[in-house]
C-alpha positions, 0 to 999 in steps of 0.5 A: 945893230947902232942905238941909233937904228931905230931913232927916227928922224926926227928923233936924231935932227934933235939930238943934232940941234941941241949939239950944236946948242951945246957947242955954240953955249960953249963957244960964248964961253969960251969967248967970254972966258977970254976977254980981257985976257988977250989983245984986243986985236988977237980977241976981235979974230978969236970972235970972226972965229966963233962967229964964222964956226956958228954962221957957216957950220951950224946955222944952216943946219939950224934952219934945214932941220927948222924947214923940216920940223918946224916944231924942232925950230928953237925959240931965238930963231923966231 
């Protein structure tokens, strides 16, 4: 039996949110790291890619989880 089998739905959702927040912070840091070290055109493309990852991959999940468990809603969503 996996550890997740004894985890509540809320706990699992909260863990997922924390993972997405961590990935978002890493993506933000990536952009800070490469800004000024790549051509402006390449940076614009990278920034768009990161925005799409965050917008399509993460944001909708944050919204769905926050609707089901409002107490898990990240502060930046208020």
